[in-house]
C-alpha positions in Angstrom: -24.3 35.8 -18.3 -24.1 32.2 -19.7 -20.3 32.4 -20.0 -20.0 33.4 -16.4 -22.3 30.6 -15.3 -20.3 28.1 -17.3 -17.0 29.5 -15.9 -18.3 29.2 -12.3 -19.5 25.6 -12.9 -16.1 24.7 -14.4 -14.3 26.3 -11.5 -16.5 24.5 -8.9 -15.9 21.1 -10.7 -12.2 21.7 -10.9 -12.0 22.7 -7.2 -14.1 19.7 -6.1 -11.8 17.3 -7.9 -8.7 19.0 -6.4 -10.0 19.0 -2.8 -10.1 15.2 -2.9 -6.3 15.3 -2.9 -6.1 17.1 0.5 -4.0 14.9 2.8 -5.6 13.3 5.7 -4.5 13.6 9.3 -1.7 11.2 10.3 -0.5 10.1 13.7 3.0 9.4 14.8 4.1 5.8 15.3 4.4 4.6 18.9 5.3 1.0 19.7 4.7 -0.7 23.0 7.1 -3.2 24.3 7.9 -5.7 21.5 5.9 -9.0 21.6 7.7 -12.3 22.0 7.9 -14.7 19.1 4.9 -16.8 20.2 2.6 -13.8 20.8 3.6 -12.2 17.4 3.0 -15.5 15.6 -0.5 -15.9 17.1 -1.3 -12.3 16.2 -0.2 -12.6 12.6 -2.1 -14.0 9.6 1.0 -14.6 7.5 4.5 -15.5 8.7 7.1 -16.2 6.1 10.7 -15.7 4.9 11.3 -14.2 1.5 13.4 -12.0 -0.7 12.1 -8.6 -1.8 11.5 -8.5 -5.6 10.1 -5.0 -5.8 9.0 -2.0 -3.6 6.5 0.4 -5.0 4.9 3.5 -3.5 1.2 3.7 -3.7 -0.9 6.8 -3.1 -4.6 6.8 -2.2 -7.4 9.4 -2.5 -7.6 9.8 1.3 -4.0 11.0 1.4 -2.4 7.8 2.7 0.8 6.5 1.2 2.0 3.0 1.5 4.7 0.9 0.1 3.6 -2.3 -1.6 6.4 -4.9 -1.2 6.5 -8.0 -3.5 8.2 -11.0 -2.0 9.5 -14.2 -3.4 8.6 -16.6 -0.5 11.2 -19.2 0.5 9.6 -20.6 3.7 6.2 -20.4 5.3 5.2 -20.8 8.9 1.7 -19.5 8.8 -0.7 -18.5 6.0 -1.0 -19.4 2.3 1.1 -21.7 0.1 1.9 -19.1 -2.7 5.4 -18.5 -3.9 4.9 -14.7 -4.0 3.0 -12.3 -1.7 2.4 -8.6 -1.5 2.7 -6.9 1.9 2.0 -3.2 2.6 3.8 -1.0 5.0 4.1 2.8 5.6 6.5 5.1 3.8 8.5 5.8 7.0 8.9 8.9 9.0 6.4 8.3 11.8 3.8 6.1 10.0 5.3 2.9 11.4 6.5 1.8 8.0 9.2 -0.8 7.9 12.1 -0.1 5.4 12.4 -3.0 3.0 15.3 -3.1 0.5 15.1 -4.8 -2.9 17.0 -8.2 -3.1 17.3 -8.5 0.7 15.7 -11.4 2.6 13.4 -10.9 5.5 11.4 -12.8 8.1 7.9 -11.1 7.9 5.0 -11.1 10.3 1.9 -9.7 8.6 -1.7 -9.1 9.6 -4.8 -7.5 8.0 -5.3 -3.8 8.9 -7.0 -0.6 7.8 -4.1 1.4 9.3 -3.1 2.9 5.9 -6.5 3.7 4.5 -10.1 2.5 4.2 -9.3 -0.8 2.5 -8.0 -3.7 4.6 -4.5 -4.6 3.6 -2.0 -7.2 4.7 0.6 -5.1 6.6 3.7 -5.2 8.6 5.1 -2.3 10.7 8.2 -1.5 12.7 6.4 -2.6 15.9 6.1 -6.2 14.6 9.0 -8.6 14.8 9.6 -8.4 11.0 13.4 -8.3 10.5 16.2 -9.0 8.1 16.5 -12.8 7.9 20.1 -12.8 9.0 19.1 -11.0 12.2 16.1 -13.2 13.1 17.9 -16.2 14.7 15.9 -16.0 17.9 12.6 -16.2 15.9 13.8 -19.0 13.6 14.8 -21.1 16.6 11.3 -20.8 18.0 9.5 -21.1 14.6 11.4 -24.2 13.4 11.9 -25.1 9.7 8.7 -24.0 8.1 7.4 -25.3 4.8 8.3 -24.5 1.2 5.6 -22.8 -0.9 3.7 -25.3 -3.1 1.7 -22.9 -5.4 3.7 -21.0 -8.0 2.2 -17.5 -8.7 3.4 -14.4 -10.4 2.1 -11.2 -8.7 4.3 -8.6 -10.4 1.4 -7.3 -12.5 -0.5 -6.6 -9.3 1.9 -3.8 -8.3 1.5 -1.9 -11.5 -2.3 -2.1 -11.8 -4.0 1.4 -12.1 -5.7 2.3 -8.8 -9.3 3.4 -8.9 -8.5 7.0 -8.1 -6.4 7.3 -11.3 -9.6 6.5 -13.3 -11.4 9.2 -11.3 -8.7 11.7 -12.2 -8.7 10.7 -15.9 -12.5 10.9 -16.2 -12.4 14.3 -14.4 -9.8 15.7 -16.8 -11.8 14.4 -19.7 -15.0 16.1 -18.4 -13.2 19.4 -17.8 -11.5 19.2 -21.2 -14.8 18.5 -23.0 -16.7 21.2 -21.1 -13.9 23.7 -21.7 -13.9 22.9 -25.4 -17.7 23.4 -25.7 -17.5 26.7 -23.8 -14.6 27.9 -25.9 -16.4 26.9 -29.1 -19.7 28.6 -28.0 -17.8 31.7 -27.1 -16.2 31.9 -30.6 -19.6 31.9 -32.3 
C-alpha cells in the first residue's frame, strides 16, 4: 500500500510540474493606422539608433516567448545614456514581433509593456515605427541629430542569465530524483 501511495504522490508531483508548461492563450497582432513620428516619439520611453549585437529567444513559464535583442547604441533621442540596451519583441507569426537581424542597424522606438508576460519589459513591435536605419529617413529628419551615449555598459551577460523558471525545473527534477531514489531503495529492502 505504501508503494502505491508513494507512486501516486510522485505522479501528482510530476504532473503538477509538467502542467506549468502548458502554453497560454495568444492573440493575433492587429495594428491600427501607423502613428506619425511625433506621436510615436511621445508614446515611447526609449528612442535610439543602434546595431544588433545578439538576438536570443527567451521562454517563460506562462508560455510566452520573446526575443531579447541586445543593441550597441549609436544615437539617442529619448531615454538613458547607456551604450547598450536590451529590447524585447515577439517571436513573430502573429504576436506583433519585429524581426531583428544580427549586425544590422535600426531606429528603435520602445516602451514598457506586459504584452509578452507578467513582467513589464521594454518592448517594440511591428506596429511601432521601429525600422531599419537606412529606411528611416523621414523619422531622422523629424528627430534631428540625437546624442551619443555617454555611459559605457556591457549587457551581454544579461542575455544568458538563467531565468527563474529554470531553477524551478532543476529543483523539481532534484526532488523527483531524490524521492524516486528513496522509493526504489525502500522497495529493494
